[in-house]
C-alpha positions as CSV (number, residue, x, y, z in Angstrom):
1,M,46.5,50.8,49.1
2,P,47.1,48.3,46.2
3,E,44.3,47.6,43.8
4,A,42.3,44.4,44.4
5,R,42.3,41.9,41.6
6,V,39.7,39.2,40.8
7,I,41.0,35.6,41.0
8,P,38.8,33.2,38.9
9,I,37.9,29.8,40.2
10,E,40.1,27.2,38.6
11,G,38.6,25.4,35.7
12,R,35.6,27.7,35.3
13,D,35.1,30.9,33.5
14,A,33.1,33.6,35.2
15,G,30.5,33.3,32.5
16,D,29.9,29.7,33.4
17,L,28.9,30.5,37.0
18,P,25.2,29.8,37.7
19,R,23.1,32.8,37.9
20,R,20.4,33.1,40.5
21,G,16.9,32.8,38.9
22,R,18.2,31.2,35.7
23,K,16.1,28.2,34.6
24,A,17.6,25.1,33.0
25,S,16.6,24.9,29.4
26,R,13.9,22.3,28.4
27,C,14.4,19.4,26.0
28,A,13.7,20.4,22.4
29,A,12.3,17.0,21.5
30,V,8.6,16.9,20.5
31,G,6.5,13.7,21.0
32,A,4.1,12.0,18.7
33,D,1.3,13.9,20.4
34,G,2.9,17.2,19.4
35,Q,3.8,18.1,23.0
36,R,7.3,19.3,23.8
37,C,9.3,17.1,26.2
38,R,9.3,18.4,29.8
39,G,12.7,17.0,30.7
40,K,15.8,19.2,31.2
41,A,18.3,19.5,28.4
42,V,21.7,18.0,29.2
43,A,23.4,18.3,25.8
44,D,22.6,19.4,22.3
45,G,19.2,20.7,23.5
46,L,18.0,17.2,24.5
47,C,17.3,15.5,27.8
48,G,19.1,12.3,28.7
49,V,16.4,10.0,27.3
50,H,16.1,11.7,23.9
51,L,19.8,12.1,23.7
52,E,20.3,8.4,24.2
53,E,17.6,7.7,21.6
54,Q,19.3,10.0,19.1
55,E,22.6,8.3,19.6
56,R,21.1,4.9,19.2
57,L,19.4,5.9,15.9
58,A,22.7,7.4,14.6
59,A,24.5,4.2,15.5
60,H,21.8,2.2,13.7
61,E,22.1,4.3,10.5
62,A,25.9,4.0,10.6
63,A,25.8,0.3,10.8
64,P,26.3,-1.9,7.7
65,D,23.3,-2.8,5.6
66,W,23.5,-6.5,6.5
67,E,23.7,-5.7,10.2
68,R,20.5,-3.6,10.0
69,K,18.7,-6.3,8.1
70,L,19.8,-8.9,10.6
71,A,18.7,-6.8,13.5
72,G,15.3,-6.2,11.8
73,A,14.9,-9.9,11.2
74,L,15.7,-10.8,14.8
75,A,13.3,-8.2,16.1
76,F,10.6,-9.6,13.8
77,M,11.2,-13.1,15.1
78,R,11.0,-11.9,18.7
79,R,7.7,-10.3,18.1
80,R,6.3,-13.4,16.4
81,V,7.4,-15.6,19.3
82,T,6.1,-13.3,22.0
83,G,2.9,-12.4,20.2
84,D,3.8,-8.7,20.4
85,Y,2.0,-7.6,17.2
86,P,-1.5,-6.2,16.5
87,I,-4.2,-7.8,14.4
88,D,-7.4,-5.9,13.5
89,D,-11.0,-7.1,13.4
90,F,-10.5,-8.2,9.7
91,G,-7.5,-10.3,10.6
92,F,-5.0,-7.9,9.1
93,D,-1.4,-8.4,10.4
94,A,0.5,-5.2,9.5
95,D,3.8,-6.6,10.9
96,L,3.7,-9.7,8.8
97,T,2.6,-7.7,5.7
98,E,5.5,-5.2,5.9
99,H,8.3,-7.6,6.8
100,V,7.4,-10.7,4.9
101,M,4.8,-10.2,2.1
102,L,5.9,-6.8,0.9
103,A,9.5,-7.7,1.3
104,G,9.0,-10.8,-0.8
105,L,7.2,-8.9,-3.6
106,R,9.6,-6.0,-3.7
107,P,12.2,-7.7,-6.0
108,L,9.4,-8.5,-8.5
109,Y,8.2,-4.9,-8.3
110,E,11.6,-3.3,-8.6
111,K,13.7,-5.6,-10.7
112,Y,11.5,-7.9,-12.6
113,F,8.5,-5.8,-13.7
114,R,10.3,-2.5,-13.1
115,V,7.1,-0.9,-12.0
116,E,6.7,2.9,-12.5
117,A,4.2,4.4,-10.1
118,R,2.6,7.7,-11.2
119,G,0.1,10.1,-9.5
120,I,0.8,8.8,-6.0
121,E,0.0,12.3,-4.7
122,N,-3.6,11.7,-5.6
123,I,-4.0,9.3,-2.7
124,P,-4.8,11.2,0.5
125,N,-2.4,11.0,3.4
126,E,-5.2,10.0,5.8
127,G,-8.9,9.1,5.9
128,G,-10.9,6.7,3.8
129,A,-10.6,6.4,0.0
130,L,-11.4,3.8,-2.6
131,V,-8.9,2.8,-5.3
132,V,-10.6,1.3,-8.4
133,A,-8.4,-0.4,-10.9
134,N,-8.5,-2.5,-14.1
135,H,-7.8,-6.2,-13.6
136,S,-5.7,-8.5,-15.8
137,G,-2.9,-11.0,-15.9
138,T,-4.5,-14.4,-15.4
139,V,-3.5,-14.4,-11.7
140,P,-4.1,-11.2,-9.5
141,I,-0.4,-10.1,-9.4
142,D,-1.6,-6.6,-10.4
143,A,-3.4,-6.2,-7.1
144,M,-0.2,-7.1,-5.2
145,M,1.9,-4.8,-7.2
146,T,-0.5,-2.0,-6.6
147,Q,-0.2,-2.7,-2.8
148,V,3.6,-2.4,-3.0
149,A,3.4,0.8,-5.1
150,I,1.3,2.6,-2.5
151,Y,3.1,1.4,0.6
152,D,6.6,2.1,-0.9
153,H,6.0,5.4,-2.7
154,H,3.2,7.1,-0.6
155,P,4.7,9.5,2.0
156,A,2.4,8.0,4.7
157,H,3.2,4.4,3.6
158,R,-0.5,3.5,3.6
159,H,-1.6,-0.1,3.4
160,L,-4.1,-0.9,0.6
161,R,-6.9,-3.1,2.0
162,M,-7.9,-5.2,-1.0
163,L,-11.4,-6.4,-1.6
164,G,-11.3,-10.0,-3.0
165,A,-13.7,-12.6,-4.4
166,D,-15.2,-15.5,-2.4
167,L,-12.9,-18.0,-4.2
168,V,-9.8,-16.3,-2.7
169,F,-11.0,-16.9,0.9
170,K,-12.3,-20.5,0.2
171,T,-8.9,-21.6,-1.1
172,P,-6.7,-23.3,1.6
173,V,-3.7,-21.3,2.8
174,V,-4.4,-18.6,0.2
175,G,-7.5,-17.4,2.1
176,E,-5.7,-17.2,5.5
177,L,-2.7,-15.4,4.0
178,A,-5.0,-13.0,2.1
179,R,-6.7,-12.1,5.4
180,K,-3.4,-11.5,7.2
181,T,-2.1,-9.3,4.4
182,G,-5.1,-6.9,4.5
183,S,-7.6,-8.4,2.1
184,T,-11.3,-9.0,2.9
185,L,-14.4,-10.1,1.2
186,A,-15.7,-7.8,-1.6
187,S,-19.0,-7.0,0.0
188,N,-20.6,-3.7,0.6
189,E,-20.7,-4.2,4.3
190,D,-17.0,-4.9,4.7
191,A,-16.1,-2.2,2.2
192,E,-18.1,0.4,4.2
193,R,-16.6,-0.7,7.5
194,L,-13.1,-0.2,6.1
195,L,-13.9,3.1,4.4
196,T,-15.7,4.7,7.4
197,G,-12.9,3.5,9.6
198,G,-10.4,5.6,7.6
199,E,-8.8,2.8,5.6
200,L,-7.6,2.9,2.0
201,A,-9.5,0.2,0.2
202,G,-8.9,-1.3,-3.3
203,V,-11.3,-3.0,-5.7
204,W,-11.0,-4.6,-9.1
205,P,-14.6,-4.5,-10.4
206,E,-13.9,-6.5,-13.6
207,G,-13.3,-9.6,-11.4
208,F,-12.5,-12.9,-13.0
209,K,-13.8,-11.6,-16.3
210,G,-10.9,-9.2,-16.3
211,I,-8.0,-11.4,-15.3
212,G,-9.4,-14.4,-17.4
213,K,-10.0,-12.6,-20.7
214,P,-8.2,-13.7,-23.8
215,F,-5.1,-11.9,-24.9
216,S,-6.9,-10.6,-28.0
217,E,-9.1,-8.5,-25.7
218,R,-6.2,-7.0,-23.8
219,Y,-6.7,-3.5,-22.3
220,R,-10.4,-3.6,-23.2
221,L,-12.2,-3.2,-19.9
222,Q,-15.0,-5.6,-19.1
223,R,-18.2,-4.7,-17.3
224,F,-17.8,-3.1,-13.9
225,G,-20.4,-5.2,-12.2
226,R,-23.5,-3.5,-10.7
227,G,-21.6,-0.6,-9.2
228,G,-21.4,-1.9,-5.7
229,F,-18.1,-0.1,-5.1
230,V,-19.7,3.2,-6.0
231,S,-22.5,2.6,-3.5
232,A,-20.0,1.9,-0.8
233,A,-18.0,5.0,-1.6
234,L,-21.2,7.1,-1.6
235,R,-22.5,5.8,1.7
236,S,-19.0,6.4,3.3
237,G,-18.5,9.8,1.7
238,V,-15.0,9.0,0.5
239,P,-13.3,9.8,-2.8
240,I,-12.9,7.3,-5.6
241,I,-9.4,7.1,-7.1
242,P,-9.2,5.6,-10.6
243,C,-6.1,3.4,-11.1
244,S,-4.8,2.3,-14.5
245,I,-2.4,-0.6,-14.8
246,V,-0.4,-1.3,-17.9
247,G,1.9,-4.3,-18.2
248,A,-0.1,-7.0,-16.4
249,E,-1.9,-8.2,-19.6
250,E,1.4,-9.5,-21.1
251,I,2.7,-11.6,-18.2
252,Y,0.5,-14.7,-19.0
253,P,-1.1,-14.1,-22.5
254,I,-4.2,-16.3,-22.6
255,V,-4.7,-17.9,-26.0
256,G,-7.2,-20.6,-24.8
257,N,-9.5,-21.7,-22.0
258,V,-10.3,-25.3,-21.0
259,K,-13.8,-24.7,-19.7
260,V,-14.6,-28.4,-19.0
261,L,-11.5,-28.7,-16.8
262,A,-12.3,-25.4,-15.1
263,R,-15.8,-26.6,-14.2
264,L,-14.5,-29.9,-12.8
265,L,-12.0,-28.1,-10.6
266,G,-14.4,-25.3,-9.6
267,F,-12.3,-22.6,-11.2
268,P,-13.8,-19.7,-13.2
269,Y,-11.4,-20.5,-16.1
270,M,-8.5,-22.8,-16.9
271,P,-6.0,-20.7,-19.0
272,V,-3.8,-21.9,-21.8
273,T,-0.9,-19.7,-22.7
274,P,1.9,-20.1,-25.3
275,F,4.0,-21.7,-22.5
276,F,1.5,-23.4,-20.2
277,P,0.9,-26.3,-20.0
278,L,3.3,-26.9,-22.9
279,L,6.4,-26.2,-20.7
280,G,5.0,-27.6,-17.5
281,P,6.2,-25.7,-14.4
282,L,8.4,-23.4,-16.5
283,G,5.2,-22.1,-18.1
284,L,4.2,-20.6,-14.7
285,I,7.0,-18.1,-14.8
286,P,5.5,-14.7,-15.8
287,L,7.0,-12.8,-18.7
288,P,9.0,-9.7,-17.6
289,S,6.9,-7.0,-19.0
290,K,7.4,-3.3,-18.1
291,W,4.6,-2.0,-15.8
292,I,3.1,1.4,-15.3
293,I,0.6,2.1,-12.5
294,E,-1.1,5.5,-12.7
295,F,-3.4,6.8,-10.0
296,G,-5.8,9.4,-11.4
297,E,-7.4,12.5,-9.8
298,P,-9.9,11.6,-7.0
299,I,-13.6,11.7,-7.8
300,A,-15.4,13.3,-4.9
301,T,-18.5,11.8,-3.5
302,Q,-19.1,13.5,-0.1
303,D,-21.2,16.4,-1.6
304,L,-23.7,13.8,-3.1
305,G,-24.6,12.5,0.3
306,P,-25.2,8.9,1.5
307,G,-28.7,8.9,0.0
308,A,-27.3,9.0,-3.5
309,A,-26.3,5.4,-3.1
310,D,-30.0,4.5,-3.5
311,D,-30.3,6.3,-6.8
312,P,-29.6,3.6,-9.4
313,M,-29.2,6.1,-12.3
314,L,-26.6,8.1,-10.4
315,V,-24.7,5.0,-9.3
316,F,-24.7,3.8,-12.9
317,N,-23.5,7.1,-14.3
318,L,-20.7,7.4,-11.7
319,T,-19.7,3.8,-12.3
320,D,-19.5,4.5,-16.1
321,Q,-17.5,7.7,-15.4
322,V,-14.9,5.8,-13.4
323,R,-14.7,3.1,-16.0
324,E,-14.3,5.6,-18.8
325,V,-11.5,7.5,-16.9
326,I,-9.5,4.2,-16.5
327,Q,-10.1,3.1,-20.1
328,Q,-8.9,6.5,-21.6
329,T,-5.9,6.5,-19.3
330,L,-5.0,2.9,-20.5
331,Y,-5.1,4.1,-24.1
332,K,-2.9,7.1,-23.2
333,L,-0.3,4.9,-21.4
334,L,-0.3,2.4,-24.2
335,L,0.5,5.1,-26.8
336,S,3.3,6.5,-24.7
337,R,5.2,3.3,-23.7
338,R,8.1,2.4,-25.9
339,S,7.9,-1.4,-25.7
340,V,6.1,-4.2,-23.8
341,F,9.3,-5.2,-22.2
342,F,11.4,-2.0,-22.0
């Protein structure tokens, strides 16, 4: 009797035949909640939905830069028209901040002031924290550059929620824009709400005395108020992160102050620089100084407890400690930089 031979089914290998009891493999994709997708893998270990998403992302990355920017701009406009964007209780509009405000400031940050951000790893990835920085520059450009530095360089792309003076929010247009881009009133109540809510807040305790001081007093810190920022950090139990900014002092060197005109207009000062008002509108162009923003090691407050905020001596000492750290860092940065403009 001749030996029987096995004839394979055309187009299929014997190893491809389904085996009884074999389960289809699950999709390897993991969601934002950390749970693995329950769909069945169809190719490359992914289900149909995740495979399509992967292909769409790959196509987006392969597209020309101008095409990606155009697509992003159109998507932004669609969200603004349909109202499909969140705004928190403080009026913060993250969508507007990321795609308009930060995008507009980025050329100044990268090309004009050539900001160098250091110590960004000292900012926690999550949870409340208070960034405390020196203030200078005649107008608060230093606050905006700090905001860009944290969002662009921090791995979590955190938004800095800035605490501003009353004058900011009383000024037409500026006040509304400040709210939308994350600023709020520099009061203990608002600061504590932000910090206990896990936000990263920023404060410039020198206030107008810092940004309005004459050029002859550059990089000499003014008084840090009454330590309200320390009280807020103590009650919230969040770390204080000293921040030292070099370069802002030189953008508008103040050589005079027209106090009479400032009082008439309701301003804290009316600066006179070597170029303003002499050159008119041209005098408003800031000088292209080279900036360094350094974030120091966090100063812990959680072990002191919220009751420590009611101890005036402890608040004073902690305020002085933060101020001294920033002042000494400024001296160090000034000694290490090669030039004001390079």
